[in-house]
DSSP file (Angstrom, degrees, kcal/mol; ACC not computed):
  #  RESIDUE AA STRUCTURE BP1 BP2  ACC     N-H-->O    O-->H-N    N-H-->O    O-->H-N    TCO  KAPPA ALPHA  PHI   PSI    X-CA   Y-CA   Z-CA
    1    1 A X     >        0   0    0      0, 0.0     4,-2.7     0, 0.0     5,-0.2   0.000 360.0 360.0 360.0 -38.4  -11.3  -44.6   77.6
    2    2 A X  H  >  +     0   0    0      1,-0.2     4,-2.6     2,-0.2     5,-0.2   0.892 360.0  53.2 -60.2 -39.0   -8.3  -45.1   75.2
    3    3 A X  H  > S+     0   0    0      2,-0.2     4,-2.4     1,-0.2    -1,-0.2   0.931 111.6  43.9 -62.4 -46.5   -9.1  -41.7   73.7
    4    4 A X  H  > S+     0   0    0      2,-0.2     4,-2.5     1,-0.2    -2,-0.2   0.918 115.2  47.9 -67.2 -44.5   -9.1  -39.9   77.1
    5    5 A X  H  X S+     0   0    0     -4,-2.7     4,-2.4     2,-0.2    -2,-0.2   0.909 113.3  48.0 -64.1 -41.8   -6.0  -41.6   78.3
    6    6 A X  H  X S+     0   0    0     -4,-2.6     4,-2.6    -5,-0.2     5,-0.2   0.938 112.5  48.8 -63.1 -46.6   -4.1  -40.9   75.1
    7    7 A X  H  X S+     0   0    0     -4,-2.4     4,-2.5    -5,-0.2    -2,-0.2   0.910 112.6  48.0 -60.8 -43.1   -5.2  -37.3   75.1
    8    8 A X  H  X S+     0   0    0     -4,-2.5     4,-2.3     2,-0.2    -1,-0.2   0.914 112.6  48.1 -65.3 -42.8   -4.1  -36.8   78.7
    9    9 A X  H  X S+     0   0    0     -4,-2.4     4,-2.4     2,-0.2    -2,-0.2   0.911 113.4  47.6 -64.7 -42.2   -0.7  -38.5   78.2
   10   10 A X  H  X S+     0   0    0     -4,-2.6     4,-2.8     2,-0.2     5,-0.2   0.938 112.3  48.8 -64.9 -46.7   -0.1  -36.4   75.1
   11   11 A X  H  X S+     0   0    0     -4,-2.5     4,-2.1    -5,-0.2    -2,-0.2   0.900 112.9  48.1 -61.4 -40.6   -1.1  -33.1   76.8
   12   12 A X  H  X S+     0   0    0     -4,-2.3     4,-2.3     2,-0.2    -1,-0.2   0.914 112.7  48.0 -65.8 -42.7    1.1  -33.9   79.8
   13   13 A X  H  X S+     0   0    0     -4,-2.4     4,-2.6     2,-0.2     5,-0.2   0.909 110.8  51.4 -64.5 -41.9    4.1  -34.8   77.6
   14   14 A X  H  X S+     0   0    0     -4,-2.8     4,-2.4     1,-0.2    -1,-0.2   0.918 111.4  47.7 -60.7 -43.8    3.7  -31.6   75.5
   15   15 A X  H  X S+     0   0    0     -4,-2.1     4,-2.5    -5,-0.2    -2,-0.2   0.907 112.0  49.2 -64.5 -43.0    3.6  -29.5   78.7
   16   16 A X  H  X S+     0   0    0     -4,-2.3     4,-2.0     2,-0.2    -2,-0.2   0.917 113.0  46.1 -64.6 -44.1    6.7  -31.3   80.1
   17   17 A X  H  X S+     0   0    0     -4,-2.6     4,-2.8     2,-0.2     5,-0.2   0.923 112.5  50.8 -66.1 -43.1    8.7  -30.8   76.9
   18   18 A X  H  X S+     0   0    0     -4,-2.4     4,-2.3    -5,-0.2    -2,-0.2   0.930 109.6  50.4 -60.2 -45.5    7.7  -27.2   76.6
   19   19 A X  H  < S+     0   0    0     -4,-2.5     4,-0.5     1,-0.2    -1,-0.2   0.907 113.0  47.1 -59.0 -41.2    8.7  -26.5   80.2
   20   20 A X  H >< S+     0   0    0     -4,-2.0     3,-1.0     1,-0.2    -2,-0.2   0.938 112.5  47.5 -66.3 -46.6   12.1  -28.1   79.6
   21   21 A X  H 3< S+     0   0    0     -4,-2.8    17,-0.4     1,-0.3    -1,-0.2   0.839 115.8  45.5 -65.3 -32.9   12.7  -26.2   76.3
   22   22 A X  T 3< S+     0   0    0     -4,-2.3    -1,-0.3    -5,-0.2    -2,-0.2   0.462  87.2 114.4 -90.3  -0.5   11.8  -22.9   77.8
   23   23 A X  S X  S-     0   0    0     -3,-1.0     3,-1.8    -4,-0.5    -3,-0.0  -0.393  76.8-119.6 -70.2 149.2   13.8  -23.4   81.0
   24   24 A X  T 3  S+     0   0    0      1,-0.3    -1,-0.1    -2,-0.1    -4,-0.0   0.762 111.3  54.2 -60.9 -25.9   16.7  -21.0   81.5
   25   25 A X  T 3  S+     0   0    0     -5,-0.1     2,-0.3     2,-0.1    -1,-0.3   0.383  80.5 115.5 -92.3   5.7   19.2  -23.8   81.6
   26   26 A X    <   -     0   0    0     -3,-1.8     2,-0.5    -6,-0.1    -5,-0.0  -0.589  52.4-154.7 -77.0 134.4   18.1  -25.3   78.2
   27   27 A X        -     0   0    0     -2,-0.3    -2,-0.1    10,-0.0     9,-0.1  -0.944  21.5-117.4-109.2 121.3   20.8  -25.2   75.5
   28   28 A X        +     0   0    0     -2,-0.5     2,-0.3     1,-0.0     9,-0.2  -0.226  48.6 164.4 -52.8 145.7   19.6  -25.2   71.9
   29   29 A X  E     -A   36   0A   0      7,-2.1     7,-3.3     2,-0.0     2,-0.4  -0.882  39.4-103.4-151.9 177.9   20.9  -28.3   70.1
   30   30 A X  E     -A   35   0A   0     -2,-0.3     2,-0.4     5,-0.2     5,-0.2  -0.943  28.9-173.4-112.6 139.4   20.6  -30.5   67.1
   31   31 A X  E >  S-A   34   0A   0      3,-3.0     3,-1.8    -2,-0.4    -2,-0.0  -0.914  72.5 -26.1-138.1 107.1   18.9  -33.9   67.4
   32   32 A X  T 3  S-     0   0    0     -2,-0.4     3,-0.1     1,-0.3    -1,-0.0   0.833 127.2 -47.9  59.4  34.3   18.9  -36.2   64.5
   33   33 A X  T 3  S+     0   0    0      1,-0.3     2,-0.3    70,-0.1    -1,-0.3   0.162 116.3 114.2  93.2 -19.3   19.3  -33.4   62.0
   34   34 A X  E <   -A   31   0A   0     -3,-1.8    -3,-3.0    69,-0.1     2,-0.4  -0.641  65.8-128.6 -87.0 142.9   16.5  -31.3   63.6
   35   35 A X  E     -AB  30 102A   0     67,-3.1    67,-2.2    -2,-0.3     2,-0.6  -0.767  20.6-160.6 -87.4 133.1   17.2  -28.0   65.3
   36   36 A X  E     +AB  29 101A   0     -7,-3.3    -7,-2.1    -2,-0.4     2,-0.3  -0.942  35.9 120.9-120.6 109.5   15.8  -27.8   68.8
   37   37 A X  E     -     0   0A   0     63,-1.4     2,-0.2    -2,-0.6   -15,-0.1  -0.948  64.2 -91.7-161.6 147.5   15.4  -24.3   70.3
   38   38 A X  E     +     0   0A   0    -17,-0.4     2,-0.3    -2,-0.3    62,-0.2  -0.435  44.6 167.7 -70.2 133.1   12.4  -22.3   71.5
   39   39 A X  E     - B   0  99A   0     60,-3.2    60,-3.1    -2,-0.2     2,-0.4  -0.988  26.7-133.5-139.8 138.5   10.6  -20.1   69.0
   40   40 A X  E     - B   0  98A   0     -2,-0.3     2,-0.5    58,-0.2    58,-0.2  -0.807  13.4-163.9-106.4 138.1    7.2  -18.5   69.7
   41   41 A X  E     + B   0  97A   0     56,-3.1    56,-2.7    -2,-0.4     4,-0.0  -0.960  17.2 169.8-121.7 114.4    4.3  -18.5   67.3
   42   42 A X        +     0   0    0     -2,-0.5     2,-0.1    54,-0.2    -1,-0.1   0.345  64.5  69.6-103.7   6.6    1.4  -16.1   67.8
   43   43 A X  S    S-     0   0    0      1,-0.2     2,-0.1    54,-0.1    54,-0.1  -0.350  92.7 -72.9-108.3-168.5   -0.1  -16.9   64.4
   44   44 A X    >   -     0   0    0      4,-0.6     3,-1.5     6,-0.2    -1,-0.2  -0.377  62.9 -75.6 -83.5 164.0   -1.9  -19.8   62.8
   45   45 A X  G >  S+     0   0    0      1,-0.3     3,-1.8     2,-0.2    -1,-0.2  -0.295 115.9   8.0 -58.9 141.3   -0.3  -23.0   61.7
   46   46 A X  G 3  S-     0   0    0      1,-0.3    -1,-0.3    65,-0.2    -2,-0.0   0.690 126.5 -73.1  59.4  22.3    1.8  -22.8   58.4
   47   47 A X  G <  S+     0   0    0     -3,-1.5    -1,-0.3     1,-0.2    -2,-0.2   0.728  75.2 177.4  68.6  21.7    1.3  -19.0   58.4
   48   48 A X    <   -     0   0    0     -3,-1.8     2,-2.3     1,-0.1    -4,-0.6  -0.324  39.0-115.1 -58.5 139.2   -2.3  -19.2   57.4
   49   49 A X        +     0   0    0     -6,-0.1     2,-0.4     2,-0.0    -1,-0.1  -0.419  64.7 139.8 -79.9  70.0   -3.8  -15.7   57.2
   50   50 A X        -     0   0    0     -2,-2.3    -6,-0.2     2,-0.0     2,-0.1  -0.896  59.5-105.1-111.6 141.2   -6.3  -16.2   60.1
   51   51 A X    >>  -     0   0    0     -2,-0.4     3,-1.5     1,-0.1     4,-0.8  -0.419  26.3-128.7 -64.0 137.0   -7.1  -13.5   62.6
   52   52 A X  H >> S+     0   0    0      1,-0.3     3,-0.7     2,-0.2     4,-0.5   0.833 107.3  58.3 -56.6 -35.0   -5.4  -14.3   66.0
   53   53 A X  H 34 S+     0   0    0      1,-0.2     4,-0.4     2,-0.1    -1,-0.3   0.750 103.5  53.1 -69.2 -22.2   -8.7  -13.8   67.8
   54   54 A X  H <> S+     0   0    0     -3,-1.5     4,-2.4     1,-0.2     5,-0.2   0.683  88.2  82.4 -84.6 -18.2  -10.4  -16.5   65.7
   55   55 A X  H <X S+     0   0    0     -4,-0.8     4,-2.6    -3,-0.7     5,-0.2   0.890  88.1  49.4 -60.3 -45.7   -7.8  -19.1   66.4
   56   56 A X  H  X S+     0   0    0     -4,-0.5     4,-2.4     1,-0.2    -1,-0.2   0.925 113.8  46.3 -61.4 -41.6   -9.1  -20.4   69.8
   57   57 A X  H  > S+     0   0    0     -4,-0.4     4,-2.1     2,-0.2    -1,-0.2   0.917 114.1  47.7 -66.7 -41.8  -12.7  -20.7   68.5
   58   58 A X  H  X S+     0   0    0     -4,-2.4     4,-2.2     1,-0.2    -1,-0.2   0.895 111.8  51.1 -64.8 -39.1  -11.5  -22.5   65.4
   59   59 A X  H  X S+     0   0    0     -4,-2.6     4,-2.3    -5,-0.2    -2,-0.2   0.911 108.6  51.1 -63.4 -43.0   -9.3  -24.8   67.5
   60   60 A X  H  X S+     0   0    0     -4,-2.4     4,-2.1     1,-0.2    -2,-0.2   0.893 109.8  50.0 -63.4 -39.5  -12.2  -25.7   69.8
   61   61 A X  H  X S+     0   0    0     -4,-2.1     4,-2.1     2,-0.2    -1,-0.2   0.915 110.4  49.8 -63.5 -42.7  -14.4  -26.6   66.8
   62   62 A X  H  X S+     0   0    0     -4,-2.2     4,-2.3     1,-0.2    -2,-0.2   0.886 109.8  51.4 -64.2 -38.2  -11.6  -28.8   65.4
   63   63 A X  H  X S+     0   0    0     -4,-2.3     4,-2.5     2,-0.2    -1,-0.2   0.900 108.5  51.0 -65.7 -39.8  -11.2  -30.5   68.8
   64   64 A X  H  X S+     0   0    0     -4,-2.1     4,-1.7     2,-0.2    -2,-0.2   0.904 110.3  49.8 -63.2 -40.5  -15.0  -31.2   69.0
   65   65 A X  H  X S+     0   0    0     -4,-2.1     4,-0.7     1,-0.2    -2,-0.2   0.919 111.3  48.8 -64.0 -43.4  -14.9  -32.7   65.5
   66   66 A X  H >< S+     0   0    0     -4,-2.3     3,-1.0     1,-0.2     4,-0.3   0.901 108.4  54.1 -63.6 -40.7  -11.9  -34.9   66.4
   67   67 A X  H >< S+     0   0    0     -4,-2.5     3,-1.3     1,-0.3    -1,-0.2   0.867 103.5  56.4 -61.7 -35.8  -13.7  -36.1   69.6
   68   68 A X  H 3< S+     0   0    0     -4,-1.7     3,-0.4     1,-0.3    -1,-0.3   0.708 104.8  53.0 -70.5 -17.9  -16.7  -37.1   67.6
   69   69 A X  T XX S+     0   0    0     -3,-1.0     4,-1.0    -4,-0.7     3,-0.8   0.406  80.2 101.0 -93.4   1.5  -14.5  -39.4   65.4
   70   70 A X  T <4  +     0   0    0     -3,-1.3    -1,-0.2    -4,-0.3     7,-0.2   0.671  64.4  69.7 -65.9 -20.3  -13.0  -41.2   68.4
   71   71 A X  T 34 S+     0   0    0     -3,-0.4     3,-0.4     1,-0.2    -1,-0.2   0.903 103.5  41.4 -66.5 -39.8  -15.2  -44.3   68.2
   72   72 A X  T <4 S+     0   0    0     -3,-0.8    -1,-0.2     1,-0.3    -2,-0.2   0.789 137.2  12.3 -79.8 -26.1  -13.5  -45.7   65.1
   73   73 A X     X  +     0   0    0     -4,-1.0     4,-2.6     1,-0.1    -1,-0.3  -0.560  67.9 172.2-149.2  77.3  -10.0  -44.7   66.1
   74   74 A X  H  > S+     0   0    0     -3,-0.4     4,-2.1     1,-0.2     5,-0.1   0.848  80.3  48.5 -63.9 -36.5   -9.7  -43.8   69.8
   75   75 A X  H  > S+     0   0    0      2,-0.2     4,-2.1     1,-0.2    -1,-0.2   0.929 113.1  47.9 -69.5 -43.1   -5.9  -43.5   69.9
   76   76 A X  H  > S+     0   0    0      1,-0.2     4,-2.0     2,-0.2    -2,-0.2   0.929 113.7  47.3 -61.6 -45.3   -5.8  -41.4   66.8
   77   77 A X  H  X S+     0   0    0     -4,-2.6     4,-2.9     1,-0.2    -1,-0.2   0.883 109.7  54.3 -63.8 -37.5   -8.5  -39.1   68.1
   78   78 A X  H  X S+     0   0    0     -4,-2.1     4,-2.9    -5,-0.2     5,-0.3   0.870 105.8  52.4 -63.7 -37.3   -6.7  -39.0   71.5
   79   79 A X  H  X S+     0   0    0     -4,-2.1     4,-2.4     2,-0.2     5,-0.3   0.934 112.4  45.0 -62.6 -45.6   -3.5  -37.8   69.7
   80   80 A X  H  X S+     0   0    0     -4,-2.0     4,-2.8     1,-0.2     5,-0.3   0.937 116.2  46.5 -63.1 -46.4   -5.4  -35.0   68.0
   81   81 A X  H  X S+     0   0    0     -4,-2.9     4,-2.7     2,-0.2     5,-0.2   0.921 114.5  45.8 -64.7 -44.9   -7.3  -34.0   71.2
   82   82 A X  H  X S+     0   0    0     -4,-2.9     4,-1.9     2,-0.2    -1,-0.2   0.931 118.7  40.9 -65.7 -45.9   -4.2  -34.1   73.4
   83   83 A X  H  X S+     0   0    0     -4,-2.4     4,-2.2    -5,-0.3     5,-0.2   0.922 118.2  46.9 -67.7 -44.1   -2.0  -32.1   71.0
   84   84 A X  H  X S+     0   0    0     -4,-2.8     4,-2.6    -5,-0.3    -2,-0.2   0.908 112.7  48.9 -65.0 -42.3   -4.8  -29.7   70.0
   85   85 A X  H  X S+     0   0    0     -4,-2.7     4,-2.9    -5,-0.3     5,-0.2   0.881 109.7  53.3 -64.9 -37.6   -5.8  -29.1   73.6
   86   86 A X  H  X S+     0   0    0     -4,-1.9     4,-2.2    -5,-0.2    -2,-0.2   0.945 113.0  42.1 -62.6 -48.2   -2.2  -28.5   74.5
   87   87 A X  H  X S+     0   0    0     -4,-2.2     4,-2.4     2,-0.2    -2,-0.2   0.899 115.4  50.7 -66.0 -39.8   -1.7  -25.8   71.8
   88   88 A X  H  X S+     0   0    0     -4,-2.6     4,-2.7     2,-0.2     5,-0.2   0.938 110.6  48.6 -63.3 -46.7   -5.1  -24.3   72.6
   89   89 A X  H  X S+     0   0    0     -4,-2.9     4,-2.8     1,-0.2     5,-0.2   0.923 112.6  48.4 -58.7 -45.4   -4.4  -24.1   76.3
   90   90 A X  H  X>S+     0   0    0     -4,-2.2     4,-2.9    -5,-0.2     6,-0.7   0.905 111.8  49.3 -63.4 -41.4   -1.0  -22.4   75.6
   91   91 A X  H  X5S+     0   0    0     -4,-2.4     4,-1.8     4,-0.2    -2,-0.2   0.905 114.8  44.4 -65.1 -41.4   -2.6  -20.0   73.1
   92   92 A X  H  <5S+     0   0    0     -4,-2.7    -2,-0.2     2,-0.2    -1,-0.2   0.898 119.6  41.9 -68.8 -39.9   -5.3  -19.0   75.6
   93   93 A X  H  <5S+     0   0    0     -4,-2.8    -2,-0.2    -5,-0.2    -3,-0.2   0.873 135.3  13.6 -74.8 -38.8   -2.9  -18.8   78.6
   94   94 A X  H  <5S-     0   0    0     -4,-2.9    -3,-0.2     2,-0.3    -2,-0.2   0.548  92.4-119.9-119.1 -12.5   -0.1  -17.0   76.8
   95   95 A X  S  <<S+     0   0    0     -4,-1.8     2,-0.3    -5,-0.5    -4,-0.2   0.561  89.7  52.9  80.2   7.3   -1.4  -15.7   73.5
   96   96 A X  S    S-     0   0    0     -6,-0.7     2,-0.4    -9,-0.1    -2,-0.3  -0.963  77.3-118.5-161.5 169.2    1.2  -17.7   71.6
   97   97 A X  E     -B   41   0A   0    -56,-2.7   -56,-3.1    -2,-0.3     2,-0.8  -0.955  22.8-128.0-120.3 138.7    2.5  -21.3   71.2
   98   98 A X  E     -B   40   0A   0     -2,-0.4     2,-0.3   -58,-0.2   -58,-0.2  -0.783  28.4-175.6 -87.6 112.1    6.1  -22.3   71.9
   99   99 A X  E     +B   39   0A   0    -60,-3.1   -60,-3.2    -2,-0.8    14,-0.3  -0.799  12.2 166.8-100.9 150.7    7.4  -24.2   68.9
  100  100 A X  E     +     0   0A   0     12,-2.9   -63,-1.4    -2,-0.3     2,-0.5   0.368  43.7  85.7-148.6   4.9   10.9  -25.7   69.1
  101  101 A X  E     +BC  36 112A   0     11,-2.5    11,-2.4   -65,-0.2     2,-0.5  -0.959  39.8 175.7-119.1 125.9   11.5  -28.2   66.3
  102  102 A X  E     -B   35   0A   0    -67,-2.2   -67,-3.1    -2,-0.5     2,-0.2  -0.980  18.2-153.7-126.1 118.8   12.8  -27.2   62.9
  103  103 A X        -     0   0    0     -2,-0.5   -69,-0.1     7,-0.4     7,-0.1  -0.534  20.8-106.8 -89.5 155.0   13.5  -30.1   60.5
  104  104 A X  S >  S+     0   0    0     -2,-0.2     3,-0.7     3,-0.1    -1,-0.1  -0.318  80.7  19.9 -73.5 163.5   16.1  -30.0   57.6
  105  105 A X  G >  S-     0   0    0      1,-0.2     3,-2.0     2,-0.2     4,-0.2  -0.391 125.2 -16.8  80.7-154.6   15.0  -29.8   54.0
  106  106 A X  G >  S+     0   0    0      1,-0.3     3,-1.0     2,-0.2    -1,-0.2   0.780 132.7  60.6 -61.3 -27.7   11.6  -28.6   52.7
  107  107 A X  G X  S+     0   0    0     -3,-0.7     3,-1.8     1,-0.2    -4,-0.4   0.664  83.2  84.0 -72.1 -14.7   10.0  -29.0   56.2
  108  108 A X  G <  S+     0   0    0     -3,-2.0    -1,-0.2     1,-0.3    -2,-0.2   0.575  70.2  77.8 -66.4  -9.3   12.5  -26.5   57.6
  109  109 A X  G <  S+     0   0    0     -3,-1.0    -1,-0.3    -4,-0.2     2,-0.3   0.761  98.3  46.5 -68.9 -23.9   10.3  -23.7   56.4
  110  110 A X  S <  S-     0   0    0     -3,-1.8    -7,-0.4    -4,-0.1     2,-0.3  -0.762  74.6-137.1-117.9 160.9    8.0  -24.3   59.4
  111  111 A X        -     0   0    0     -2,-0.3     2,-0.2    -9,-0.1   -65,-0.2  -0.910  24.5-174.3-117.0 150.4    8.6  -24.9   63.1
  112  112 A X  B     -C  101   0A   0    -11,-2.4   -12,-2.9    -2,-0.3   -11,-2.5  -0.765  14.2-154.1-133.5 172.0    6.8  -27.5   65.2
  113  113 A X     >  -     0   0    0    -14,-0.3     4,-1.9    -2,-0.2     3,-0.2  -0.874  44.3 -91.4-139.4 176.9    6.3  -28.8   68.7
  114  114 A X  H  > S+     0   0    0     -2,-0.3     4,-2.3     1,-0.2     5,-0.2   0.871 124.5  57.0 -59.8 -37.2    5.3  -32.1   70.1
  115  115 A X  H  > S+     0   0    0      1,-0.2     4,-2.5     2,-0.2    -1,-0.2   0.911 105.4  50.8 -60.8 -42.8    1.6  -31.2   70.1
  116  116 A X  H  > S+     0   0    0     -3,-0.2     4,-2.7     1,-0.2    -1,-0.2   0.920 109.9  49.8 -60.4 -44.0    1.8  -30.5   66.3
  117  117 A X  H  X S+     0   0    0     -4,-1.9     4,-2.6     1,-0.2    -1,-0.2   0.884 110.4  50.4 -64.4 -37.7    3.4  -33.8   65.7
  118  118 A X  H  X S+     0   0    0     -4,-2.3     4,-2.8     2,-0.2    -1,-0.2   0.913 110.8  49.2 -65.2 -42.3    0.7  -35.6   67.7
  119  119 A X  H  X S+     0   0    0     -4,-2.5     4,-2.8     2,-0.2     5,-0.2   0.927 112.4  48.0 -62.7 -44.5   -2.1  -33.7   65.8
  120  120 A X  H  X S+     0   0    0     -4,-2.7     4,-2.3     2,-0.2    -2,-0.2   0.942 114.6  45.2 -61.1 -47.9   -0.4  -34.7   62.5
  121  121 A X  H  X S+     0   0    0     -4,-2.6     4,-2.3     1,-0.2    -2,-0.2   0.914 115.1  47.9 -63.5 -42.9   -0.1  -38.4   63.5
  122  122 A X  H  X S+     0   0    0     -4,-2.8     4,-2.5     2,-0.2    -1,-0.2   0.905 110.6  50.7 -65.0 -41.5   -3.6  -38.5   64.9
  123  123 A X  H  X S+     0   0    0     -4,-2.8     4,-2.4     2,-0.2    -1,-0.2   0.905 110.4  50.1 -63.0 -40.7   -5.1  -36.9   61.8
  124  124 A X  H  X S+     0   0    0     -4,-2.3     4,-2.6    -5,-0.2    -1,-0.2   0.920 110.8  50.2 -62.4 -42.4   -3.3  -39.4   59.6
  125  125 A X  H  X S+     0   0    0     -4,-2.3     4,-2.3     2,-0.2    -2,-0.2   0.892 110.2  49.5 -62.4 -40.3   -4.7  -42.2   61.8
  126  126 A X  H  X S+     0   0    0     -4,-2.5     4,-1.7     2,-0.2    -1,-0.2   0.906 111.6  48.9 -65.3 -41.3   -8.2  -40.8   61.6
  127  127 A X  H  X S+     0   0    0     -4,-2.4     4,-1.3     1,-0.2    -2,-0.2   0.927 113.1  46.9 -63.6 -44.1   -7.9  -40.6   57.8
  128  128 A X  H  X S+     0   0    0     -4,-2.6     4,-1.1     1,-0.2    -2,-0.2   0.871 109.8  53.0 -66.7 -36.2   -6.6  -44.2   57.5
  129  129 A X  H  X S+     0   0    0     -4,-2.3     4,-0.9     1,-0.2    -1,-0.2   0.853 106.7  54.2 -68.2 -31.8   -9.3  -45.5   59.8
  130  130 A X  H  < S+     0   0    0     -4,-1.7    -1,-0.2     1,-0.2    -2,-0.2   0.823 104.6  53.9 -68.4 -31.3  -11.9  -43.9   57.6
  131  131 A X  H  < S+     0   0    0     -4,-1.3    -1,-0.2     1,-0.2    -2,-0.2   0.762 104.7  55.2 -74.9 -24.8  -10.5  -45.7   54.6
  132  132 A X  H  <        0   0    0     -4,-1.1    -1,-0.2     1,-0.2    -2,-0.2   0.765 360.0 360.0 -77.7 -25.8  -10.8  -49.1   56.3
  133  133 A X     <        0   0    0     -4,-0.9    -1,-0.2    -3,-0.1    -2,-0.1   0.495 360.0 360.0 -76.4 360.0  -14.5  -48.7   57.0
């Protein structure tokens, strides 16, 4: 149940933030050093050379794998599922993902969104839970 509730909350939050950032009255800004402005990504994460048509299927496989790991770390798996499902839905619906966070320093090479951060945090949680077992 924790996994499902976490995934639903993350997906809802991702959708709400995306709607706000893409609204006509949103003004790009800086927040704690990060630049916040809408940027659209029709490719794979980190510029990986994957065909655009393969991305939804690969995303669905990754979500299934994360769901299967949910017993040992349900909140971490829920973060991965909610963030991954949010990005997958957006890619299927629009053919691209709205990214809106660019961090200073070496991370500034890439752009992120809340879903990406949830996936990263959840993946870290899954890795750490595996090391405890």
